[in-house]
C-alpha positions as CSV (number, residue, x, y, z in Angstrom):
1,M,146.7,103.5,67.3
2,D,149.6,104.9,69.3
3,E,147.1,106.2,71.9
4,G,145.0,103.1,72.5
5,H,144.3,101.3,75.6
6,T,146.9,99.7,77.8
7,E,144.6,96.4,78.5
8,D,141.9,94.5,76.7
9,V,138.9,96.5,75.2
10,Y,135.7,95.0,76.4
11,A,133.2,97.7,75.0
12,I,132.9,99.8,71.9
13,Q,130.3,101.7,70.3
14,V,130.3,103.9,66.9
15,M,128.2,106.6,65.9
16,G,128.6,108.8,62.9
17,C,132.6,109.8,63.1
18,F,132.9,108.8,66.7
19,L,133.9,105.9,68.4
20,V,133.9,105.4,72.1
21,S,135.8,102.4,73.9
22,G,136.2,101.2,77.3
23,S,138.8,98.8,78.5
24,M,140.3,96.7,81.3
25,D,142.6,99.5,82.0
26,K,139.6,101.3,83.7
27,T,139.5,104.3,81.2
28,V,136.8,105.4,78.5
29,R,138.1,107.1,75.3
30,V,136.5,109.0,72.8
31,W,137.9,108.8,69.2
32,N,137.7,110.2,65.8
33,F,137.0,107.2,64.0
34,L,137.7,108.3,60.5
35,A,141.2,110.1,61.7
36,Q,141.7,107.1,64.3
37,R,142.8,109.7,66.8
38,L,141.6,110.6,70.2
39,I,139.5,113.9,70.5
40,A,140.5,114.3,74.2
41,P,142.5,112.7,76.9
42,P,141.2,109.4,78.2
43,L,138.3,109.5,80.7
44,L,139.3,108.6,84.3
45,G,136.8,108.0,87.2
46,H,136.1,104.3,87.3
47,N,137.7,102.3,90.0
48,G,137.0,99.0,88.2
49,E,137.5,97.7,84.7
50,V,135.0,99.1,82.0
51,L,132.8,96.2,80.5
52,S,130.0,98.3,79.0
53,L,129.2,101.7,77.4
54,Q,126.5,103.5,75.5
55,F,126.8,107.1,74.3
56,D,125.0,109.8,72.4
57,P,126.7,113.2,70.9
58,D,123.5,114.6,69.9
59,P,123.3,118.0,71.7
60,A,119.9,116.9,72.9
61,R,121.5,114.1,75.0
62,D,125.0,114.9,74.9
63,V,126.0,111.7,77.2
64,I,128.4,108.8,77.6
65,L,127.3,106.2,79.9
66,S,129.8,103.3,81.4
67,G,129.7,100.6,83.6
68,D,132.5,98.7,85.4
69,T,133.3,95.6,87.2
70,N,132.6,97.1,90.8
71,G,128.8,97.5,89.7
72,Q,129.2,101.2,89.1
73,V,127.7,103.6,86.3
74,I,129.2,106.8,85.4
75,C,127.5,109.5,83.2
76,W,129.6,111.7,81.1
77,K,128.9,114.8,79.1
78,F,130.0,113.9,75.7
79,S,131.0,117.5,74.6
80,T,133.1,118.2,77.6
81,R,134.0,114.8,79.0
82,A,133.2,116.2,82.4
83,I,131.3,113.6,85.0
84,T,127.9,114.5,85.6
85,R,126.4,111.6,87.5
86,L,128.0,108.6,89.3
87,L,126.0,105.6,90.5
88,G,128.3,103.9,92.8
89,D,126.1,100.9,93.4
90,A,123.9,100.6,90.5
91,H,124.4,96.7,90.5
92,N,125.7,94.4,93.3
93,D,128.2,93.0,90.8
94,A,130.0,93.9,87.2
95,V,127.7,95.8,84.7
96,I,128.2,93.8,81.9
97,A,125.7,95.1,79.3
98,M,124.2,98.3,78.5
99,K,121.5,99.6,76.0
100,M,120.3,103.1,75.8
101,D,116.9,103.7,73.9
102,G,116.2,107.6,73.9
103,D,115.8,108.5,77.6
104,R,115.8,105.1,78.7
105,L,118.8,102.9,79.6
106,A,118.8,99.4,80.2
107,T,121.7,97.6,82.0
108,G,122.4,94.0,82.8
109,S,124.9,92.6,85.6
110,A,126.8,89.7,86.6
111,D,124.3,89.8,89.8
112,G,121.8,88.1,87.3
113,I,119.5,91.6,87.4
114,V,118.4,93.6,84.5
115,K,117.4,97.2,85.3
116,L,115.6,99.9,83.7
117,W,116.7,103.7,84.1
118,Q,115.1,106.8,83.3
119,V,117.9,109.3,82.0
120,N,116.9,113.1,82.1
121,H,119.4,115.0,80.1
122,G,117.9,118.5,81.0
123,S,118.5,121.2,78.8
124,R,121.7,121.8,76.8
125,D,121.8,125.6,77.4
126,T,121.5,125.4,81.2
127,P,124.2,123.9,83.7
128,R,122.9,120.8,84.9
129,T,123.6,117.4,86.6
130,T,122.3,114.4,84.6
131,Q,119.5,112.8,86.6
132,I,119.4,108.9,86.4
133,E,116.4,107.3,88.1
134,H,115.9,103.7,88.7
135,K,112.5,102.5,87.5
136,R,112.3,98.8,87.4
137,S,114.4,95.7,88.1
138,F,113.7,92.6,86.4
139,I,114.6,89.4,88.4
140,G,114.4,85.9,86.9
141,H,117.7,84.9,85.3
142,A,120.0,82.3,87.2
143,G,123.3,83.6,85.8
144,G,124.7,86.8,84.8
145,V,123.2,89.0,82.2
146,N,125.6,89.3,79.2
147,A,123.5,91.3,76.6
148,V,120.4,93.6,76.7
149,D,118.3,95.4,74.2
150,I,115.2,97.6,74.5
151,S,112.7,98.8,72.1
152,G,109.3,99.9,72.8
153,D,107.5,97.9,75.6
154,L,109.9,95.1,75.2
155,L,113.3,94.6,76.9
156,V,115.2,91.5,75.8
157,S,118.0,90.0,78.0
158,A,120.7,86.9,77.2
159,S,122.3,85.2,80.3
160,G,124.8,82.6,81.2
161,D,122.1,80.6,82.4
162,R,121.4,79.8,78.6
163,T,118.4,81.7,78.4
164,V,116.9,84.6,76.6
165,R,113.9,86.4,78.2
166,I,111.5,89.1,76.9
167,W,110.2,91.3,79.4
168,S,107.3,93.8,79.4
169,V,108.7,97.3,80.4
170,S,105.1,98.2,81.5
171,T,103.8,96.3,84.7
172,D,103.8,92.6,84.3
173,L,102.7,91.5,87.9
174,I,99.8,89.1,88.4
175,I,99.0,89.0,91.9
176,S,96.7,86.6,93.9
177,G,95.6,85.9,97.4
178,G,95.1,82.2,98.5
179,R,93.4,80.3,101.3
180,D,96.6,79.8,103.1
181,G,97.0,83.5,104.0
182,A,99.7,83.9,101.2
183,L,100.0,86.5,98.6
184,R,101.7,85.5,95.4
185,L,103.3,87.6,92.8
186,Y,103.6,85.8,89.2
187,N,105.4,87.2,86.5
188,R,103.6,86.7,83.2
189,H,106.8,85.9,81.5
190,L,107.9,83.5,83.7
191,R,106.7,80.1,84.9
192,G,105.6,79.4,88.3
193,V,105.4,82.0,91.4
194,E,108.0,84.9,91.1
195,K,107.5,85.8,95.0
196,R,105.4,84.6,97.9
197,M,104.7,86.8,100.8
198,R,103.4,86.0,104.1
199,G,101.7,88.4,106.3
200,H,98.0,87.1,107.1
201,S,97.1,84.1,109.0
202,A,93.8,83.3,107.2
203,M,92.5,83.5,103.6
204,V,93.5,86.5,101.6
205,R,89.9,87.8,100.3
206,A,90.9,91.1,98.7
207,V,93.8,92.2,96.9
208,Q,94.4,95.8,95.1
209,A,97.5,97.1,93.7
210,R,98.7,100.7,92.8
211,S,101.4,101.7,90.4
212,H,103.6,104.5,90.1
213,E,104.3,105.4,86.6
214,E,105.6,102.3,85.2
215,Y,106.0,99.7,88.2
216,T,103.7,98.6,90.8
217,D,104.7,99.7,94.3
218,V,102.0,99.5,96.5
219,I,99.7,96.5,97.2
220,V,96.9,96.3,99.7
221,S,95.3,92.9,100.9
222,G,92.5,92.2,103.1
223,S,91.8,88.6,104.9
224,Y,89.6,86.8,106.9
225,D,91.8,87.1,109.9
226,G,90.4,90.7,110.0
227,S,93.5,92.5,109.0
228,V,94.6,94.7,106.1
229,I,98.3,94.7,105.0
230,V,99.7,97.4,103.0
231,W,102.8,96.1,101.3
232,T,105.3,98.8,99.6
233,R,108.1,97.9,97.3
234,Q,111.6,98.9,98.7
235,V,114.7,98.2,96.8
236,E,115.1,95.8,94.2
237,D,112.2,93.2,94.9
238,E,111.9,93.4,98.5
239,W,108.5,94.6,100.3
240,L,107.8,96.1,103.4
241,L,104.9,94.9,105.3
242,H,102.5,97.5,107.2
243,R,99.9,95.7,109.2
244,L,96.5,97.3,110.3
245,D,94.8,94.6,112.5
246,A,91.3,93.9,113.8
247,F,90.7,94.1,117.7
248,T,91.1,90.6,118.9
249,V,88.4,88.8,121.1
250,A,91.0,89.0,124.0
251,E,91.6,92.6,123.6
252,R,87.7,93.2,123.6
253,A,87.0,90.8,126.6
254,A,89.8,92.9,128.4
255,G,87.8,96.1,127.9
256,A,90.2,97.6,125.8
257,V,87.7,99.2,123.4
258,P,84.5,99.7,125.8
259,H,83.7,102.9,123.8
260,L,82.9,100.8,120.7
261,T,79.3,100.4,120.1
262,R,78.5,100.0,116.5
263,M,82.1,100.9,115.4
264,V,83.7,98.3,113.4
265,S,86.5,96.3,115.1
266,A,89.4,97.2,112.5
267,G,92.2,99.5,112.6
268,M,92.4,101.5,109.6
269,L,94.4,104.4,108.2
270,D,94.9,106.4,111.6
271,A,97.3,103.4,112.5
272,T,100.8,104.4,112.3
273,L,102.3,102.7,109.3
274,R,105.8,101.1,110.1
275,S,107.4,97.8,109.8
276,H,106.0,95.2,112.4
277,P,107.3,91.8,113.5
278,R,104.5,89.1,112.8
279,S,103.7,88.8,116.5
280,T,103.1,92.7,116.7
281,W,99.6,94.0,116.5
282,T,98.5,97.6,115.7
283,T,95.1,98.9,116.4
284,S,93.3,102.2,116.0
285,N,89.9,103.7,115.5
286,P,88.7,104.4,112.0
287,R,89.1,107.9,110.8
288,R,85.6,107.9,109.2
289,C,82.9,105.1,109.2
290,L,79.9,105.1,107.2
291,R,77.5,102.6,108.6
292,S,73.9,101.5,108.8
293,E,71.8,101.1,112.0
294,D,72.9,97.4,112.4
295,P,73.2,95.6,115.6
296,V,76.7,95.7,117.2
297,P,79.2,93.3,115.6
298,V,79.9,90.0,117.1
299,L,83.2,89.9,119.0
300,H,85.3,88.1,116.4
301,P,87.8,89.8,114.0
302,A,85.8,91.3,111.0
303,I,86.5,89.5,107.7
304,V,87.8,92.0,105.1
305,F,85.9,91.3,101.8
306,Q,87.1,94.2,99.7
307,V,89.8,97.0,99.5
308,E,90.0,99.8,97.7
309,M,92.7,102.9,97.5
310,N,93.5,105.9,95.6
311,E,96.2,108.6,96.4
312,G,94.7,109.5,99.6
313,W,92.4,107.0,101.1
314,L,92.4,103.4,101.8
315,V,88.6,101.9,101.9
316,C,87.7,98.4,103.0
317,A,84.3,96.6,103.5
318,W,84.0,93.9,106.2
319,E,81.6,91.4,107.4
320,S,78.7,91.9,110.2
321,S,78.6,95.7,110.1
322,S,77.2,96.5,106.7
323,S,79.7,99.4,106.9
324,I,82.4,101.0,104.9
325,C,85.6,102.4,106.6
326,G,87.9,104.9,105.2
């Protein structure tokens, strides 16, 4: 083929009479497979060598997706070859593998991470920019991910660490609290603890998780140290800590809360949620307190026994007051 690539070809896919190829020459080329000719000039846009690609000429999708050595993913419109979306930092290293399943895209990278994306192609009859939304990251490989496949609820990845892993696309975290004050996240497909998060200074008595679509992104934990912590997932598998603490014995002894009678000594949702150093304590009065006519609670941090949450409220039950706070 005189119109061929000028350097090594690392990625190809054939569908019907079309063949799309990606090369170390940083181009993507679309061919008529039967005629063995290009149907358009080479697609330019990558600043790294193209290692992976997927495409679908169906008018309902009309898409080419390609990944390069710089961790970049580019989305092209198949019919016009125009760039409709560019993800400059899809991965922290080369995007080695791709697999598209309908409106879902799985990518594997030299950074050892597998990612799941939702691709919104929009309507072919209206001008649009393809939307690609990161849904989940699958972390566990100790080497680069060289191949991925996805079907139904299962995503399979093969790595340079000599393992093949099968992941559940739906939430696969098991969350537990321990006597040591740590919160542990287990992946049901892996052995051992996937992540250990520390924020409490005493036993974690209550744990509640809330999912957004297909992944867990909020965890609330209550502890014997009198605090409630809201953990929110940030990029990749990092979690931001928002701490709501009980009034300490020292604060009450200093008269910091003289107006409290039977009000439970725990700061709840009226506290400003923000990242805190571990030494910082945030307190506030509860927004609403439903309580029996019990005596005033004793002056030690109230043990949190249970936490529940929905879209608008965080509710907890604690020791000494027979009360519920929201």
